[in-house]
C-alpha positions in Angstrom: 102.8 -49.8 -22.1 101.3 -47.1 -19.8 100.4 -44.9 -22.7 98.7 -47.8 -24.5 96.6 -48.5 -21.4 95.4 -44.9 -21.3 94.2 -45.1 -24.9 91.4 -47.4 -23.6 89.8 -44.4 -21.9 88.9 -43.1 -25.3 85.4 -44.0 -26.6 86.6 -44.3 -30.2 89.2 -46.9 -29.2 86.9 -48.9 -26.9 84.2 -49.1 -29.5 86.5 -51.2 -31.7 87.1 -53.9 -29.1 85.5 -57.3 -29.6 83.0 -57.5 -26.8 81.6 -55.8 -23.6 83.7 -57.8 -21.2 86.9 -56.8 -22.9 85.8 -53.2 -23.1 85.0 -53.1 -19.4 88.3 -54.7 -18.4 90.4 -52.4 -20.6 88.6 -49.2 -19.6 89.1 -50.1 -15.9 92.8 -51.0 -16.4 93.4 -47.8 -18.3 91.6 -45.8 -15.6 93.6 -47.3 -12.8 96.8 -46.5 -14.7 95.6 -42.9 -15.1 94.9 -42.6 -11.4 98.7 -42.3 -10.9 98.9 -39.3 -13.1 97.7 -35.7 -12.8 95.0 -34.7 -11.8 94.3 -37.8 -9.8 97.7 -38.4 -8.3 97.4 -40.0 -4.9 93.8 -41.3 -5.5 93.8 -45.0 -4.9 91.4 -47.9 -5.6 91.4 -50.6 -3.0 90.3 -54.1 -4.0 89.2 -55.9 -0.9 90.4 -59.5 -0.7 90.4 -59.8 3.1 88.7 -58.1 6.0 89.7 -58.1 9.7 88.4 -60.9 11.8 85.4 -60.0 13.9 83.7 -61.9 16.8 81.2 -64.4 15.3 83.2 -65.1 12.2 84.1 -68.8 11.5 87.6 -69.6 12.6 88.1 -71.9 9.7 88.0 -68.9 7.4 91.0 -67.2 9.0 93.8 -66.8 6.5 96.8 -68.2 8.4 99.3 -67.1 5.8 98.3 -63.4 6.3 98.4 -64.0 10.1 102.0 -65.3 9.8 103.0 -62.2 8.0 101.1 -59.6 10.0 100.4 -61.2 13.4 96.8 -60.2 12.9 93.7 -62.2 12.2 92.0 -61.7 8.7 89.4 -63.7 7.0 89.1 -64.3 3.3 86.4 -62.1 1.8 84.3 -64.2 -0.6 82.6 -62.9 -3.7 79.1 -63.1 -2.2 80.1 -60.7 0.6 79.3 -57.2 -0.3 79.9 -53.7 1.0 77.3 -51.7 -1.0 74.4 -52.4 -3.3 74.5 -50.3 -6.4 71.8 -50.0 -9.1 72.9 -48.9 -12.6 69.8 -47.4 -14.3 70.2 -47.1 -18.1 68.1 -45.2 -20.5 67.3 -47.4 -23.5 64.9 -45.1 -25.3 65.3 -44.3 -29.0 66.7 -40.8 -28.3 69.8 -42.5 -27.0 70.6 -44.0 -30.4 71.6 -40.6 -31.8 75.2 -39.9 -33.0 76.4 -36.9 -35.0 79.4 -39.0 -36.1 83.2 -38.5 -35.7 83.3 -35.6 -38.1 81.4 -33.4 -35.7 83.9 -33.8 -32.9 82.4 -36.8 -31.3 83.7 -40.4 -31.1 81.4 -41.7 -33.8 79.3 -43.7 -31.4 75.8 -43.3 -30.1 74.8 -42.1 -26.7 73.5 -45.6 -26.0 76.9 -47.2 -26.8 78.8 -44.6 -24.7 76.4 -45.2 -21.8 76.6 -48.9 -22.0 80.5 -48.8 -22.0 80.3 -46.7 -18.8 77.8 -49.1 -17.3 80.0 -52.1 -18.1 83.1 -50.4 -16.7 81.3 -49.4 -13.5 79.9 -52.9 -13.0 83.4 -54.4 -13.5 85.0 -51.9 -11.1 82.3 -52.5 -8.5 82.8 -56.2 -8.6 86.5 -55.7 -8.1 85.7 -53.8 -5.0 83.3 -56.5 -3.8 80.2 -54.3 -4.1 77.0 -55.8 -5.4 75.7 -54.3 -8.6 72.5 -54.6 -10.5 71.3 -53.3 -13.9 68.0 -51.8 -14.8 67.0 -50.5 -18.3 64.0 -48.5 -19.4 62.4 -46.6 -22.3 58.8 -45.5 -21.8 58.5 -48.3 -19.2 60.8 -50.6 -17.3 62.5 -53.0 -19.8 64.7 -55.2 -17.6 65.7 -55.6 -14.0 68.8 -57.6 -12.9 69.0 -57.4 -9.1 72.3 -56.6 -7.4 74.7 -59.4 -6.7 78.5 -59.7 -6.5 79.6 -62.8 -8.4 81.5 -63.3 -11.6 78.6 -65.2 -13.1 76.4 -62.2 -12.3 78.8 -59.8 -13.9 78.8 -61.8 -17.1 75.0 -61.6 -17.1 75.1 -57.8 -16.8 77.7 -57.5 -19.6 75.7 -59.8 -21.9 72.6 -57.6 -21.3 74.6 -54.5 -22.2 76.1 -56.2 -25.2 72.6 -56.8 -26.7 71.0 -53.5 -25.6 69.1 -51.9 -28.5 67.5 -48.5 -28.0 63.8 -48.3 -29.0 60.5 -46.7 -28.2 59.8 -43.2 -26.7 61.2 -41.7 -23.6 59.3 -41.5 -20.3 62.2 -41.1 -18.0 60.2 -39.7 -15.1 57.5 -42.4 -15.3 60.0 -45.2 -15.6 62.3 -44.0 -12.7 59.3 -43.8 -10.4 58.5 -47.4 -11.2 62.1 -48.4 -10.6 62.2 -46.6 -7.3 59.2 -48.7 -6.1 61.2 -51.9 -7.0 64.3 -51.0 -4.9 63.5 -52.1 -1.4 67.1 -52.0 0.0 69.0 -48.7 0.4 71.9 -48.4 -2.0 73.6 -46.2 -4.6 71.5 -45.4 -7.8 73.5 -44.4 -10.9 71.3 -43.0 -13.7 72.7 -42.9 -17.2 70.5 -40.9 -19.6 70.2 -37.9 -21.8 67.3 -36.8 -19.6 65.3 -35.7 -22.6 62.0 -35.5 -20.8 60.1 -33.0 -18.8 62.6 -31.9 -16.2 59.9 -31.5 -13.5 58.9 -35.2 -13.9 62.4 -36.4 -14.0 63.5 -34.5 -10.9 60.4 -35.7 -9.0 61.5 -39.3 -9.8 65.0 -38.6 -8.7 63.7 -37.2 -5.4 61.7 -40.4 -5.1 65.0 -42.3 -4.8 66.2 -39.8 -2.2 62.9 -40.2 -0.3 63.7 -43.9 -0.1 67.1 -43.1 1.4 69.1 -44.0 -1.7 72.3 -42.2 -2.7 71.9 -40.9 -6.3 74.5 -40.1 -9.0 73.1 -38.8 -12.3 75.3 -38.9 -15.4 73.6 -36.9 -18.2 75.0 -38.0 -21.6 74.7 -35.9 -24.7 76.2 -35.9 -28.2 78.5 -32.9 -28.7 76.2 -31.4 -31.4 73.3 -31.6 -29.0 75.2 -29.1 -26.9 76.6 -26.8 -29.6 73.9 -27.2 -32.4 76.8 -26.4 -34.8 75.2 -28.0 -37.9 76.0 -25.1 -40.1 74.1 -25.4 -43.4 70.5 -26.4 -44.1 69.4 -29.6 -42.6 66.4 -31.9 -42.1 65.9 -33.0 -38.6 64.3 -36.4 -37.9 62.8 -37.3 -34.5 64.3 -40.7 -33.7 61.4 -41.6 -31.5 58.5 -40.5 -33.8 60.1 -40.4 -37.2 58.7 -36.9 -37.8 60.9 -34.7 -40.1 61.5 -31.0 -40.0 63.5 -29.0 -42.6 65.4 -26.1 -41.0 68.3 -23.7 -41.1 70.3 -24.5 -37.9 72.5 -21.5 -38.1 69.5 -19.2 -37.8 68.3 -20.8 -34.5 71.7 -21.7 -33.0 71.7 -18.8 -30.5 68.2 -19.5 -29.3 68.8 -23.2 -29.1 72.0 -22.8 -27.0 70.2 -20.5 -24.6 67.4 -23.1 -24.1 69.9 -25.9 -23.8 71.9 -24.0 -21.2 68.7 -23.3 -19.2 67.7 -27.0 -19.5 71.1 -28.3 -18.2 71.4 -25.7 -15.5 68.0 -26.7 -14.1 69.1 -30.3 -13.7 72.4 -29.2 -12.2 70.9 -26.7 -9.8 68.0 -28.9 -8.6 70.1 -32.0 -8.2 72.5 -30.0 -6.0 69.6 -28.7 -3.9 68.4 -32.2 -3.3 71.8 -33.8 -2.5 71.9 -35.6 -5.8 75.3 -35.8 -7.5 75.2 -34.7 -11.1 77.8 -34.8 -13.9 77.4 -33.7 -17.6 79.1 -35.9 -20.2 79.3 -36.1 -23.9 80.3 -38.9 -26.2 83.6 -37.4 -27.0 84.8 -37.4 -23.4 87.2 -40.0 -22.0 85.7 -42.5 -19.6 87.8 -41.4 -16.6 85.5 -38.5 -16.0 82.6 -40.8 -15.3 84.6 -43.3 -13.3 86.3 -40.6 -11.1 82.9 -39.2 -10.3 81.7 -42.6 -9.2 84.8 -43.2 -7.1 84.4 -39.8 -5.4 80.8 -40.7 -4.5 81.8 -44.2 -3.4 84.6 -42.8 -1.2 82.1 -40.5 0.6 79.8 -43.4 1.4 82.7 -45.2 3.2 
């Protein structure tokens, strides 16, 4: 049973499930099962159902059953009570629709699907922890904004939005993130899910905008395995998924140069995020979802 639960951390397995709500629930259940195994042994997830009574709380909300067992006063924590406001920001531009297929070492799913499964799982996990969560999507502009709340009805709204997400249009990550930063009045945790295929200077300036507004920021850069390795081998015709432009090429002749440029591209994000107190993790669509979730939990734990 435990091994079966762990299979739901695999993108190829999750992609075959019927809907986004089931995917989110199974990923989180598999993740919690995995927390009891190496390398996360001893890491716990607490789901708050009660909190200690504080002066000013209504006496009628005291849970007398808990008092009878513990001799301490606790009140029931209702769903609308939240500990932290989190904003999941999801790149829905056309570049996120790329997939090299399972034959190339990936899970056979697009970057957009992989990102949406992470977003759904994070939202489900946050709700279990009584944190408010919102969802924002963008391409070359802001597409949708669902403000943070912490109710089951709100979670279903987020999952439905993710279920029907269709990547389109060009990428303007820097521009869109600046616009979103202007629409987040309350301090919280911002989680960006994107391939970050845009001018790094503009993207990093936008990420600093969140920090300037006193938000905590966690960036999850999501790539396809072939986008990192460029191991296409034989002759190929590359098509820009945003413009439709095609380019015949021999990938093996430019692989070394490509990998060097990609390394520099990724290292810049990693370095400058670290210098600006922004958490950064690099993912690809072949990786189990526990990597993303443990990075979130580590961040959440530091925020108290």
